[in-house]
N, CA, C and O of each residue as an XYZ file, in Angstrom:
1000
protein
N     134.126    133.672    157.664
C     134.828    132.927    156.621
C     133.899    131.869    156.011
O     133.247    131.123    156.741
N     133.840    131.805    154.710
C     132.957    130.854    154.038
C     133.573    129.456    154.063
O     134.784    129.287    153.921
N     132.699    128.456    154.248
C     133.145    127.076    154.268
C     132.437    126.274    153.170
O     131.342    126.608    152.716
N     133.105    125.227    152.782
C     132.519    124.359    151.756
C     131.320    123.624    152.334
O     131.433    122.945    153.355
N     130.159    123.764    151.672
C     128.918    123.146    152.134
C     128.627    121.929    151.253
O     128.226    122.065    150.097
N     128.833    120.746    151.817
C     128.669    119.512    151.052
C     127.224    119.319    150.585
O     126.993    118.884    149.457
N     126.257    119.638    151.439
C     124.846    119.469    151.074
C     124.477    120.316    149.863
O     123.841    119.835    148.926
N     124.883    121.579    149.894
C     124.566    122.471    148.773
C     125.312    122.050    147.501
O     124.811    122.209    146.388
N     126.520    121.512    147.694
C     127.278    121.039    146.536
C     126.590    119.836    145.887
O     126.509    119.745    144.662
N     126.093    118.914    146.722
C     125.369    117.756    146.194
C     124.100    118.190    145.467
O     123.735    117.631    144.433
N     123.446    119.183    146.023
C     122.241    119.722    145.384
C     122.587    120.324    144.023
O     121.853    120.148    143.050
N     123.700    121.028    143.969
C     124.162    121.621    142.710
C     124.447    120.534    141.664
O     124.072    120.673    140.499
N     125.107    119.460    142.086
C     125.435    118.358    141.175
C     124.169    117.682    140.653
O     124.053    117.408    139.458
N     123.222    117.414    141.551
C     121.992    116.711    141.162
C     121.169    117.535    140.184
O     120.726    117.020    139.158
N     120.964    118.806    140.495
C     120.192    119.670    139.596
C     120.919    119.862    138.259
O     120.295    119.944    137.201
N     122.250    119.930    138.334
C     123.025    120.061    137.104
C     122.886    118.838    136.213
O     122.710    118.957    135.001
N     122.966    117.651    136.828
C     122.808    116.414    136.061
C     121.411    116.300    135.472
O     121.245    115.853    134.337
N     120.406    116.704    136.241
C     119.028    116.666    135.749
C     118.858    117.585    134.553
O     118.204    117.228    133.573
N     119.447    118.766    134.637
C     119.364    119.729    133.531
C     120.068    119.188    132.285
O     119.548    119.292    131.175
N     121.247    118.614    132.481
C     122.008    118.048    131.357
C     121.269    116.868    130.738
O     121.256    116.708    129.518
N     120.657    116.044    131.580
C     119.947    114.865    131.089
C     118.740    115.254    130.231
O     118.517    114.674    129.168
N     117.975    116.223    130.690
C     116.811    116.678    129.916
C     117.261    117.318    128.609
O     116.640    117.115    127.566
N     118.341    118.087    128.668
C     118.878    118.698    127.445
C     119.330    117.616    126.462
O     119.098    117.725    125.258
N     119.972    116.579    126.984
C     120.434    115.472    126.125
C     119.258    114.770    125.444
O     119.305    114.490    124.246
N     118.212    114.491    126.210
C     117.031    113.833    125.641
C     116.399    114.685    124.548
O     115.958    114.170    123.521
N     116.362    115.997    124.781
C     115.750    116.904    123.802
C     116.606    117.023    122.554
O     116.087    116.975    121.439
N     117.908    117.178    122.729
C     118.820    117.369    121.597
C     118.890    116.130    120.708
O     118.977    116.248    119.486
N     118.851    114.935    121.320
C     118.948    113.689    120.554
C     117.603    113.218    120.018
O     117.548    112.292    119.209
N     116.511    113.852    120.465
C     115.185    113.444    120.011
C     114.590    112.315    120.833
O     113.460    111.901    120.574
N     115.328    111.802    121.827
C     114.819    110.699    122.637
C     113.715    111.140    123.588
O     113.045    110.308    124.199
N     113.529    112.446    123.713
C     112.445    112.965    124.547
C     111.094    112.557    123.975
O     110.095    112.535    124.694
N     111.060    112.230    122.674
C     109.810    111.801    122.036
C     109.271    110.529    122.657
O     108.081    110.236    122.540
N     110.133    109.769    123.317
C     109.712    108.533    123.961
C     108.890    108.808    125.217
O     108.144    107.941    125.673
N     109.022    110.002    125.773
C     108.372    110.322    127.040
C     107.164    111.241    126.894
O     106.167    111.070    127.594
N     107.247    112.218    125.985
C     106.150    113.172    125.837
C     105.859    113.415    124.362
O     106.706    113.168    123.503
N     104.652    113.901    124.076
C     104.268    114.218    122.711
C     104.950    115.479    122.218
O     105.400    116.307    123.010
N     105.020    115.617    120.900
C     105.694    116.768    120.297
C     105.032    118.088    120.687
O     105.690    119.127    120.731
N     103.732    118.047    120.969
C     103.027    119.267    121.336
C     103.441    119.778    122.716
O     103.181    120.931    123.060
N     104.085    118.917    123.501
C     104.494    119.290    124.853
C     105.958    119.727    124.923
O     106.436    120.111    125.991
N     106.666    119.672    123.807
C     108.097    119.986    123.793
C     108.385    121.399    124.286
O     109.404    121.639    124.933
N     107.483    122.337    123.978
C     107.721    123.726    124.387
C     107.880    123.854    125.896
O     108.616    124.718    126.375
N     107.189    122.992    126.650
C     107.308    123.033    128.107
C     108.656    122.466    128.563
O     109.164    122.842    129.619
N     109.224    121.574    127.778
C     110.552    121.044    128.092
C     111.603    122.132    127.940
O     112.528    122.221    128.747
N     111.465    122.962    126.907
C     112.395    124.079    126.727
C     112.335    125.026    127.931
O     113.361    125.510    128.409
N     111.121    125.278    128.407
C     110.957    126.136    129.590
C     111.614    125.486    130.801
O     112.266    126.161    131.598
N     111.441    124.171    130.937
C     112.039    123.432    132.055
C     113.559    123.528    132.035
O     114.187    123.716    133.077
N     114.148    123.400    130.853
C     115.609    123.490    130.729
C     116.110    124.861    131.172
O     117.117    124.967    131.872
N     115.401    125.906    130.759
C     115.792    127.269    131.135
C     115.678    127.462    132.641
O     116.586    128.009    133.267
N     114.570    127.016    133.227
C     114.351    127.190    134.662
C     115.378    126.403    135.478
O     115.896    126.902    136.476
N     115.668    125.178    135.052
C     116.669    124.384    135.764
C     118.053    125.017    135.667
O     118.829    124.967    136.622
N     118.361    125.604    134.530
C     119.657    126.276    134.361
C     119.782    127.452    135.322
O     120.850    127.694    135.885
N     118.686    128.178    135.505
C     118.683    129.301    136.453
C     118.879    128.795    137.875
O     119.636    129.379    138.650
N     118.188    127.697    138.217
C     118.325    127.113    139.550
C     119.763    126.659    139.795
O     120.319    126.883    140.870
N     120.356    126.022    138.790
C     121.744    125.552    138.909
C     122.697    126.728    139.124
O     123.639    126.630    139.910
N     122.453    127.830    138.430
C     123.309    129.012    138.566
C     123.279    129.554    139.995
O     124.325    129.829    140.584
N     122.080    129.705    140.544
C     121.968    130.237    141.910
C     122.414    129.215    142.952
O     122.911    129.580    144.017
N     122.234    127.933    142.636
C     122.661    126.905    143.571
C     124.177    126.878    143.703
O     124.703    126.562    144.770
N     124.875    127.206    142.636
C     126.332    127.248    142.667
C     126.826    128.263    143.696
O     127.860    128.059    144.333
N     126.091    129.343    143.850
C     126.489    130.397    144.787
C     126.305    129.975    146.242
O     126.826    130.623    147.150
N     125.560    128.885    146.464
C     125.293    128.427    147.832
C     126.291    127.372    148.311
O     126.208    126.888    149.439
N     127.227    127.029    147.441
C     128.164    125.964    147.809
C     129.007    126.359    149.017
O     129.339    125.507    149.841
N     129.356    127.638    149.132
C     130.157    128.103    150.267
C     129.275    128.891    151.220
O     129.346    130.118    151.288
N     128.443    128.165    151.955
C     127.551    128.762    152.955
C     127.559    127.893    154.200
O     128.234    126.865    154.242
N     126.798    128.312    155.228
C     126.720    127.540    156.459
C     126.013    126.209    156.223
O     125.097    126.113    155.406
N     126.456    125.179    156.958
C     125.875    123.851    156.830
C     124.456    123.837    157.379
O     124.176    124.477    158.393
N     123.547    123.102    156.708
C     122.174    122.957    157.188
C     122.149    121.942    158.317
O     122.983    121.038    158.372
N     121.176    122.099    159.228
C     121.026    121.158    160.335
C     120.244    119.912    159.927
O     120.475    118.829    160.466
N     119.315    120.061    158.972
C     118.479    118.934    158.542
C     119.271    117.988    157.640
O     120.305    118.346    157.075
N     118.746    116.767    157.529
C     119.386    115.778    156.666
C     119.005    116.068    155.220
O     118.057    115.494    154.683
N     119.749    116.955    154.613
C     119.413    117.442    153.274
C     119.616    116.367    152.211
O     118.976    116.392    151.160
N     120.515    115.421    152.494
C     120.809    114.380    151.509
C     119.584    113.524    151.219
O     119.395    113.082    150.085
N     118.751    113.285    152.224
C     117.556    112.463    152.031
C     116.561    113.141    151.099
O     115.813    112.468    150.390
N     116.550    114.475    151.098
C     115.627    115.206    150.233
C     116.038    115.104    148.761
O     115.213    115.271    147.863
N     117.312    114.831    148.530
C     117.783    114.694    147.154
C     117.535    113.301    146.585
O     117.628    113.095    145.375
N     117.221    112.350    147.455
C     117.057    110.970    147.029
C     116.006    110.792    145.931
O     116.269    110.071    144.969
N     114.810    111.426    146.032
C     113.809    111.264    144.959
C     114.299    111.754    143.596
O     113.988    111.153    142.569
N     115.072    112.857    143.590
C     115.577    113.388    142.322
C     116.613    112.443    141.729
O     116.617    112.189    140.524
N     117.498    111.920    142.592
C     118.511    110.970    142.123
C     117.844    109.719    141.565
O     118.266    109.182    140.541
N     116.798    109.261    142.247
C     116.070    108.080    141.794
C     115.416    108.326    140.439
O     115.388    107.439    139.586
N     114.888    109.537    140.245
C     114.258    109.895    138.968
C     115.256    109.850    137.822
O     114.955    109.317    136.754
N     116.444    110.408    138.042
C     117.485    110.390    137.008
C     117.904    108.957    136.684
O     118.087    108.604    135.519
N     118.054    108.130    137.731
C     118.458    106.738    137.534
C     117.433    105.970    136.714
O     117.792    105.241    135.789
N     116.152    106.134    137.053
C     115.086    105.454    136.311
C     115.021    105.941    134.869
O     114.697    105.174    133.962
N     115.332    107.224    134.660
C     115.332    107.766    133.305
C     116.395    107.120    132.441
O     116.149    106.798    131.279
N     117.592    106.927    133.015
C     118.685    106.283    132.278
C     118.322    104.841    131.941
O     118.564    104.375    130.827
N     117.735    104.134    132.920
C     117.351    102.737    132.695
C     116.281    102.632    131.618
O     116.347    101.753    130.758
N     115.296    103.525    131.661
C     114.190    103.456    130.700
C     114.657    103.704    129.276
O     114.127    103.111    128.336
N     115.654    104.584    129.106
C     116.195    104.825    127.765
C     116.856    103.563    127.226
O     116.735    103.252    126.041
N     117.555    102.835    128.096
C     118.211    101.601    127.663
C     117.206    100.526    127.278
O     117.508     99.647    126.471
N     115.993    100.598    127.865
C     114.947     99.628    127.563
C     114.031    100.103    126.449
O     113.102     99.389    126.074
N     114.266    101.270    125.923
C     113.396    101.868    124.911
C     113.288    100.986    123.672
O     112.190    100.786    123.151
N     114.395    100.466    123.203
C     114.398     99.654    121.985
C     113.528     98.421    122.155
O     112.747     98.093    121.261
N     113.645     97.725    123.290
C     112.854     96.522    123.526
C     111.371     96.835    123.551
O     110.572     96.109    122.960
N     110.996     97.910    124.229
C     109.584     98.305    124.323
C     109.000     98.580    122.949
O     107.928     98.072    122.621
N     109.681     99.369    122.149
C     109.167     99.752    120.842
C     109.078     98.552    119.912
O     108.096     98.394    119.186
N     110.098     97.709    119.933
C     110.124     96.582    119.018
C     109.058     95.551    119.372
O     108.414     95.006    118.476
N     108.860     95.274    120.653
C     107.854     94.297    121.051
C     106.456     94.729    120.649
O     105.684     93.934    120.114
N     106.128     95.993    120.906
C     104.797     96.480    120.567
C     104.611     96.558    119.056
O     103.545     96.220    118.542
N     105.631     96.996    118.354
C     105.538     97.112    116.899
C     105.449     95.734    116.259
O     104.706     95.544    115.296
N     106.198     94.776    116.786
C     106.147     93.417    116.269
C     104.748     92.837    116.410
O     104.256     92.154    115.512
N     104.112     93.114    117.545
C     102.744     92.645    117.758
C     101.779     93.281    116.779
O     100.878     92.617    116.265
N     101.966     94.575    116.518
C     101.087     95.289    115.586
C     101.186     94.716    114.178
O     100.167     94.484    113.528
N     102.396     94.491    113.711
C     102.607     94.065    112.326
C     102.324     92.581    112.133
O     101.626     92.198    111.194
N     102.860     91.749    113.012
C     102.882     90.313    112.761
C     101.672     89.565    113.303
O     101.236     88.586    112.697
N     101.117     90.008    114.439
C     100.104     89.208    115.101
C      98.700     89.778    114.974
O      97.878     89.255    114.222
N      98.424     90.848    115.709
C      97.049     91.319    115.810
C      96.455     91.799    114.506
O      95.311     91.470    114.197
N      97.201     92.570    113.732
C      96.615     93.203    112.557
C      96.655     92.357    111.294
O      95.988     92.697    110.316
N      97.419     91.258    111.280
C      97.402     90.397    110.107
C      96.016     89.809    109.889
O      95.616     89.555    108.753
N      95.291     89.596    110.969
C      93.956     89.027    110.846
C      92.964     90.041    110.316
O      91.912     89.669    109.797
N      93.291     91.325    110.442
C      92.362     92.366    110.011
C      92.556     92.787    108.561
O      91.693     93.459    107.996
N      93.676     92.402    107.949
C      93.961     92.818    106.581
C      92.985     92.155    105.619
O      92.611     90.997    105.802
N      92.586     92.875    104.622
C      91.658     92.356    103.623
C      92.407     91.389    102.697
O      92.697     91.717    101.547
N      92.718     90.184    103.219
C      93.493     89.203    102.467
C      92.791     88.802    101.175
O      93.421     88.668    100.126
N      91.475     88.613    101.268
C      90.715     88.177    100.097
C      90.910     89.148     98.946
O      91.073     88.739     97.797
N      90.892     90.430     99.261
C      91.063     91.428     98.200
C      92.455     91.343     97.590
O      92.613     91.396     96.370
N      93.467     91.210     98.451
C      94.840     91.191     97.955
C      95.094     90.007     97.025
O      95.823     90.133     96.041
N      94.497     88.865     97.334
C      94.693     87.694     96.486
C      93.874     87.778     95.199
O      94.369     87.443     94.123
N      92.632     88.222     95.308
C      91.743     88.237     94.154
C      92.131     89.282     93.121
O      91.791     89.151     91.945
N      92.848     90.329     93.557
C      93.142     91.430     92.653
C      94.610     91.494     92.241
O      95.082     92.536     91.785
N      95.333     90.386     92.398
C      96.727     90.374     91.947
C      96.815     90.609     90.439
O      97.761     91.234     89.958
N      95.825     90.106     89.696
C      95.858     90.197     88.241
C      95.768     91.640     87.770
O      96.501     92.054     86.873
N      94.860     92.407     88.381
C      94.675     93.790     87.941
C      95.376     94.783     88.860
O      94.941     95.927     88.997
N      96.474     94.338     89.496
C      97.224     95.209     90.396
C      97.748     96.444     89.680
O      97.708     97.542     90.235
N      98.241     96.281     88.453
C      98.794     97.411     87.703
C      97.744     98.492     87.466
O      98.046     99.684     87.521
N      96.506     98.067     87.201
C      95.422     99.032     86.979
C      95.117     99.792     88.263
O      94.957    101.012     88.253
N      95.039     99.052     89.371
C      94.762     99.669     90.675
C      95.882    100.633     91.050
O      95.631    101.730     91.550
N      97.119    100.211     90.804
C      98.279    101.045     91.125
C      98.248    102.346     90.338
O      98.536    103.410     90.888
N      97.909    102.274     89.083
C      97.862    103.468     88.247
C      96.774    104.425     88.716
O      96.970    105.640     88.712
N      95.636    103.884     89.118
C      94.531    104.717     89.584
C      94.892    105.444     90.878
O      94.652    106.645     91.000
N      95.463    104.730     91.836
C      95.821    105.337     93.118
C      97.018    106.266     93.006
O      97.156    107.204     93.791
N      97.885    106.009     92.033
C      99.072    106.833     91.848
C      98.713    108.254     91.428
O      99.485    109.187     91.651
N      97.554    108.414     90.826
C      97.105    109.724     90.372
C      96.584    110.592     91.524
O      96.339    111.784     91.340
N      96.417    110.007     92.692
C      95.854    110.736     93.826
C      96.878    111.641     94.512
O      96.511    112.431     95.382
N      98.137    111.541     94.140
C      99.151    112.383     94.757
C      99.762    111.729     95.978
O      99.301    110.678     96.423
N     100.807    112.353     96.526
C     101.546    111.780     97.644
C     100.777    111.933     98.951
O     100.174    112.973     99.216
N     100.809    110.882     99.758
C     100.174    110.880    101.067
C     101.269    111.024    102.116
O     102.148    110.169    102.219
N     101.220    112.101    102.892
C     102.252    112.378    103.892
C     101.727    112.025    105.283
O     100.709    112.557    105.726
N     102.430    111.127    105.960
C     102.068    110.744    107.324
C     102.789    111.677    108.289
O     104.019    111.692    108.334
N     102.034    112.455    109.061
C     102.624    113.396    110.009
C     101.931    113.290    111.358
O     101.232    112.313    111.626
N     102.123    114.295    112.208
C     101.555    114.275    113.553
C     100.028    114.279    113.545
O      99.404    113.841    114.512
N      99.427    114.764    112.471
C      97.973    114.906    112.429
C      97.250    113.661    111.931
O      96.049    113.515    112.162
N      97.964    112.753    111.246
C      97.259    111.608    110.660
C      98.030    110.292    110.757
O      98.025    109.528    109.792
N      98.694    109.991    111.877
C      99.521    108.780    111.939
C      98.730    107.484    111.833
O      99.264    106.476    111.370
N      97.461    107.491    112.254
C      96.681    106.266    112.262
C      96.276    105.813    110.865
O      95.664    104.756    110.708
N      96.611    106.600    109.855
C      96.375    106.161    108.477
C      97.157    104.874    108.202
O      96.747    104.068    107.366
N      98.272    104.677    108.895
C      99.059    103.458    108.713
C      98.245    102.220    109.063
O      98.378    101.186    108.409
N      97.405    102.317    110.086
C      96.518    101.207    110.419
C      95.510    100.973    109.308
O      95.222     99.832    108.947
N      94.978    102.057    108.772
C      93.985    101.944    107.705
C      94.604    101.366    106.437
O      93.933    100.658    105.685
N      95.877    101.662    106.197
C      96.563    101.114    105.021
C      96.626     99.595    105.104
O      96.439     98.912    104.098
N      96.889     99.060    106.298
C      96.957     97.612    106.457
C      95.585     96.961    106.368
O      95.443     95.874    105.808
N      94.578     97.624    106.918
C      93.242     97.026    106.975
C      92.486     97.200    105.665
O      91.818     96.276    105.203
N      92.590     98.380    105.068
C      91.879     98.680    103.821
C      92.883     98.917    102.697
O      92.949    100.006    102.126
N      93.650     97.901    102.394
C      94.756     98.027    101.448
C      94.313     98.476    100.063
O      95.045     99.188     99.376
N      93.115     98.062     99.651
C      92.661     98.366     98.288
C      92.574     99.865     98.030
O      92.637    100.301     96.881
N      92.431    100.653     99.088
C      92.320    102.101     98.916
C      93.674    102.784     98.738
O      93.738    103.974     98.430
N      94.758    102.024     98.933
C      96.079    102.661     98.949
C      97.103    102.032     98.007
O      98.173    102.607     97.809
N      96.813    100.878     97.422
C      97.791    100.227     96.548
C      98.231    101.158     95.423
O      97.403    101.714     94.701
N      99.542    101.321     95.286
C     100.086    102.201     94.261
C     100.193    103.653     94.670
O     100.740    104.467     93.925
N      99.676    103.995     95.846
C      99.695    105.385     96.310
C     101.097    105.762     96.770
O     101.783    104.966     97.412
N     101.517    106.969     96.442
C     102.809    107.475     96.917
C     102.685    107.864     98.385
O     101.694    108.468     98.793
N     103.694    107.514     99.172
C     103.643    107.737    100.616
C     104.965    108.295    101.116
O     106.039    107.884    100.677
N     104.866    109.241    102.044
C     106.040    109.771    102.749
C     105.790    109.631    104.236
O     104.718    109.981    104.729
N     106.786    109.117    104.954
C     106.624    108.921    106.391
C     107.936    109.157    107.123
O     109.006    108.784    106.643
N     107.839    109.780    108.290
C     108.966    109.943    109.202
C     108.833    108.844    110.256
O     107.768    108.697    110.856
N     109.887    108.078    110.489
C     109.792    107.009    111.475
C     111.157    106.501    111.893
O     112.176    107.142    111.636
N     111.170    105.334    112.545
C     112.419    104.729    112.991
C     112.529    103.314    112.432
O     111.526    102.705    112.060
N     113.748    102.798    112.375
C     114.026    101.489    111.789
C     113.846    100.384    112.824
O     114.335    100.483    113.950
N     113.143     99.342    112.428
C     112.987     98.151    113.271
C     113.188     96.922    112.386
O     112.416     96.698    111.454
N     114.213     96.131    112.669
C     114.500     94.936    111.872
C     113.977     93.690    112.592
O     114.140     93.556    113.805
N     113.350     92.783    111.845
C     112.813     91.554    112.412
C     113.206     90.367    111.537
O     113.308     90.489    110.316
N     113.427     89.212    112.180
C     113.902     88.021    111.472
C     112.866     87.425    110.534
O     113.226     86.801    109.535
N     111.578     87.606    110.839
C     110.548     86.969    110.019
C     110.316     87.698    108.695
O     109.610     87.190    107.823
N     110.899     88.873    108.541
C     110.749     89.619    107.292
C     111.744     89.128    106.242
O     112.723     88.456    106.567
N     111.484     89.467    104.996
C     112.419     89.133    103.923
C     113.711     89.933    104.085
O     113.743     90.916    104.826
N     114.770     89.521    103.401
C     116.087     90.137    103.579
C     116.109     91.620    103.229
O     116.888     92.384    103.799
N     115.265     92.022    102.302
C     115.259     93.428    101.881
C     114.149     94.222    102.553
O     113.756     95.281    102.066
N     113.642     93.710    103.675
C     112.526     94.368    104.354
C     112.879     94.755    105.788
O     113.714     94.115    106.427
N     112.247     95.786    106.272
C     112.313     96.202    107.667
C     111.016     96.937    107.981
O     110.241     97.252    107.079
N     110.786     97.205    109.244
C     109.569     97.907    109.639
C     109.881     99.380    109.866
O     110.835     99.729    110.561
N     109.065    100.229    109.273
C     109.158    101.671    109.516
C     108.175    101.979    110.633
O     106.965    102.011    110.409
N     108.685    102.203    111.823
C     107.828    102.422    112.979
C     107.644    103.895    113.289
O     108.462    104.739    112.924
N     106.558    104.175    113.966
C     106.283    105.550    114.390
C     105.611    105.515    115.753
O     104.676    104.746    115.978
N     106.099    106.360    116.665
C     105.539    106.450    118.006
C     104.476    107.530    118.034
O     104.759    108.699    117.773
N     103.244    107.133    118.356
C     102.128    108.078    118.424
C     101.853    108.395    119.887
O     101.636    107.490    120.693
N     101.862    109.675    120.228
C     101.693    110.082    121.614
C     101.017    111.445    121.675
O     101.450    112.390    121.016
N      99.956    111.543    122.466
C      99.275    112.826    122.633
C      99.914    113.663    123.730
O     100.174    114.851    123.543
N     100.167    113.038    124.875
C     100.700    113.777    126.021
C     102.013    113.175    126.506
O     103.058    113.822    126.451
N     101.952    111.926    126.982
C     103.144    111.302    127.545
C     103.180    109.822    127.191
O     102.319    109.330    126.461
N     104.180    109.113    127.711
C     104.377    107.705    127.366
C     103.208    106.829    127.784
O     103.006    105.756    127.214
N     102.433    107.267    128.772
C     101.307    106.466    129.250
C     100.242    106.265    128.183
O      99.551    105.247    128.195
N     100.091    107.214    127.260
C      99.066    107.087    126.217
C      99.688    106.819    124.844
O      99.067    107.088    123.816
N     100.907    106.291    124.831
C     101.620    106.083    123.571
C     101.176    104.802    122.873
O     100.655    103.879    123.499
N     101.395    104.772    121.572
C     101.073    103.607    120.742
C     102.094    103.546    119.611
O     102.455    104.570    119.031
N     102.553    102.345    119.306
C     103.504    102.147    118.220
C     102.768    101.623    116.996
O     102.048    100.628    117.082
N     102.942    102.280    115.869
C     102.360    101.818    114.618
C     103.458    101.768    113.565
O     104.546    102.303    113.776
N     103.181    101.133    112.440
C     104.217    101.069    111.422
C     103.762    100.369    110.161
O     102.624     99.912    110.062
N     104.660    100.290    109.204
C     104.416     99.623    107.937
C     105.726     98.992    107.478
O     106.803     99.541    107.714
N     105.632     97.850    106.830
C     106.825     97.179    106.319
C     107.358     97.938    105.109
O     106.596     98.323    104.221
N     108.656     98.148    105.082
C     109.290     98.820    103.958
C     110.229     97.882    103.218
O     110.874     97.033    103.833
N     110.309     98.029    101.913
C     111.241     97.255    101.093
C     112.327     98.191    100.578
O     112.045     99.213     99.952
N     113.590     97.813    100.859
C     114.714     98.688    100.530
C     115.924     97.825    100.204
O     116.227     96.883    100.936
N     116.616     98.133     99.117
C     117.734     97.307     98.660
C     118.944     97.370     99.582
O     119.769     96.456     99.578
N     119.061     98.436    100.374
C     120.245     98.602    101.219
C     119.877     98.563    102.701
O     120.318     99.405    103.483
N     119.068     97.580    103.074
C     118.660     97.427    104.472
C     119.871     97.224    105.372
O     119.868     97.662    106.523
N     120.897     96.569    104.862
C     122.102     96.284    105.648
C     122.822     97.556    106.109
O     123.623     97.506    107.042
N     122.547     98.679    105.471
C     123.177     99.943    105.861
C     122.411    100.661    106.974
O     122.884    101.667    107.502
N     121.250    100.155    107.325
C     120.422    100.787    108.355
C     120.697    100.151    109.709
O     121.061     98.977    109.783
N     120.525    100.923    110.787
C     120.706    100.395    112.129
C     119.434    100.586    112.944
O     118.600    101.435    112.630
N     119.300     99.787    113.990
C     118.091     99.797    114.806
C     117.809    101.183    115.387
O     118.708    101.871    115.871
N     116.532    101.572    115.326
C     116.047    102.840    115.887
C     116.569    104.069    115.153
O     116.387    105.192    115.624
N     117.209    103.874    114.016
C     117.650    105.007    113.196
C     116.433    105.801    112.730
O     115.475    105.225    112.214
N     116.470    107.114    112.910
C     115.348    107.955    112.496
C     115.511    108.328    111.028
O     116.541    108.857    110.612
N     114.475    108.041    110.260
C     114.572    108.207    108.813
C     113.331    108.884    108.238
O     112.281    108.951    108.876
N     113.486    109.380    107.017
C     112.376    109.880    106.210
C     112.375    109.054    104.933
O     113.381    108.999    104.225
N     111.251    108.412    104.638
C     111.194    107.556    103.455
C     110.050    107.981    102.543
O     109.010    108.461    102.994
N     110.274    107.791    101.252
C     109.255    108.052    100.243
C     109.210    106.857     99.300
O     110.242    106.276     98.964
N     108.001    106.499     98.879
C     107.869    105.374     97.966
C     106.429    105.116     97.590
O     105.554    105.953     97.813
N     106.189    103.944     97.014
C     104.850    103.546     96.595
C     104.379    102.354     97.415
O     105.178    101.490     97.777
N     103.101    102.305     97.703
C     102.530    101.208     98.469
C     102.245    100.032     97.534
O     101.533    100.172     96.540
N     102.813     98.876     97.871
C     102.589     97.669     97.090
C     102.188     96.524     97.996
O     101.714     96.756     99.108
N     102.369     95.280     97.539
C     102.050     94.113     98.349
C     103.243     93.173     98.360
O     104.045     93.149     97.426
N     103.348     92.386     99.451
C     104.426     91.419     99.580
C     103.924     90.256    100.424
O     102.820     90.306    100.966
N     104.732     89.215    100.534
C     104.353     88.021    101.294
C     105.351     87.782    102.415
O     106.561     87.782    102.186
N     104.845     87.577    103.633
C     105.673     87.185    104.765
C     105.049     85.957    105.412
O     103.880     85.651    105.178
N     105.836     85.251    106.231
C     105.336     84.061    106.911
C     105.289     84.304    108.412
O     106.197     84.907    108.984
N     104.207     83.823    109.049
C     104.070     83.986    110.489
C     104.826     82.877    111.213
O     105.560     82.109    110.592
N     104.640     82.797    112.535
C     105.364     81.815    113.340
C     104.993     80.375    112.990
O     105.749     79.449    113.283
N     103.835     80.187    112.367
C     103.394     78.855    111.952
C     103.759     78.550    110.499
O     103.279     77.576    109.919
N     104.612     79.394    109.923
C     105.065     79.238    108.537
C     103.927     79.365    107.522
O     103.985     78.800    106.430
N     102.903     80.109    107.900
C     101.779     80.372    107.001
C     102.043     81.690    106.279
O     102.373     82.692    106.914
N     101.901     81.693    104.965
C     102.171     82.885    104.162
C     101.026     83.882    104.262
O      99.856     83.499    104.228
N     101.361     85.151    104.383
C     100.378     86.232    104.435
C     100.804     87.324    103.468
O     101.975     87.702    103.422
N      99.868     87.818    102.711
C     100.139     88.974    101.856
C      99.810     90.236    102.643
O      98.730     90.353    103.223
N     100.746     91.180    102.658
C     100.569     92.420    103.405
C     100.964     93.609    102.533
O     101.759     93.461    101.604
N     100.421     94.770    102.823
C     100.863     95.978    102.106
C     102.247     96.389    102.583
O     102.541     96.297    103.775
N     103.091     96.835    101.681
C     104.437     97.295    102.019
C     104.708     98.609    101.297
O     104.066     98.940    100.301
N     105.671     99.341    101.826
C     106.107    100.571    101.171
C     107.374    100.261    100.378
O     108.424     99.984    100.959
N     107.273    100.310     99.057
C     108.429    100.087     98.194
C     109.202    101.403     98.120
O     108.790    102.335     97.430
N     110.314    101.469     98.829
C     111.027    102.725     99.060
C     111.821    103.163     97.833
O     112.602    102.399     97.267
N     111.600    104.405     97.444
C     112.343    105.010     96.338
C     113.414    105.967     96.837
O     114.440    106.158     96.184
N     113.169    106.569     98.000
C     114.132    107.525     98.563
C     114.139    107.397    100.078
O     113.081    107.359    100.707
N     115.333    107.331    100.668
C     115.477    107.221    102.120
C     116.596    108.142    102.572
O     117.675    108.152    101.980
N     116.343    108.914    103.616
C     117.364    109.806    104.171
C     117.208    109.898    105.672
O     116.134    109.638    106.215
N     118.287    110.271    106.340
C     118.242    110.441    107.785
C     117.395    111.646    108.151
O     117.382    112.655    107.446
N     116.695    111.524    109.257
C     115.854    112.619    109.715
C     116.651    113.543    110.624
O     117.308    113.089    111.560
N     116.591    114.828    110.347
C     117.251    115.825    111.187
C     116.324    116.150    112.333
O     115.389    116.936    112.180
N     116.580    115.542    113.496
C     115.678    115.668    114.628
C     115.617    117.081    115.169
O     114.649    117.436    115.842
N     116.616    117.891    114.899
C     116.626    119.256    115.420
C     115.670    120.172    114.680
O     115.399    121.286    115.129
N     115.148    119.701    113.527
C     114.249    120.526    112.747
C     112.808    120.100    112.857
O     111.935    120.706    112.235
N     112.536    119.064    113.640
C     111.185    118.552    113.753
C     110.411    119.305    114.807
O     109.240    119.008    115.044
């Protein structure tokens, strides 16, 4: 006669939760916080393999009890799931802190301020010249161009730009501004870097934190103040079109 095996049932629950959790991260796009897009194919394989394990584990629920302390062997997996849930809740803080440092502190000193001030008069001419170069699309192959835009602004003023990113709102920005952030990752979170550019949009109040968006517009200049109330001119993306990003198609 078959009996209910608590150890095998716990194993079934743990593997099932792990499978559901990975599927949730993949479906919502939050898996991007942990691994690079080039590694996603291995996550799909993992989901399939875990589903198979869960299926066969279900058949073991009514078997003889094991003599070993099987519950202790499940502890590392349970701990992994718990840490995963906690890390997702801390994701917003991590991204915003690093992005804030990139935009407001470290890279403001690298921007060609002298050029931005000296060429305000002939900005329209520069804008017209760069506008003829066509749209610049920021994708997985060239994300670091955003750094170059801030440092070598004269090469991009007036240029049309398209970027996929997430919304980050900061108090030091103007009311119609927010940061368009992008997470750059080759393999996993250990080698990740947050980059971004300030965007100007009339309906910022309709956007929410970490919202994934696709924006198109022209690169211009604007003024923000640092923590010492010192004004800085920085390149910004003057947004002409903004839409939600369909994460299932990326």
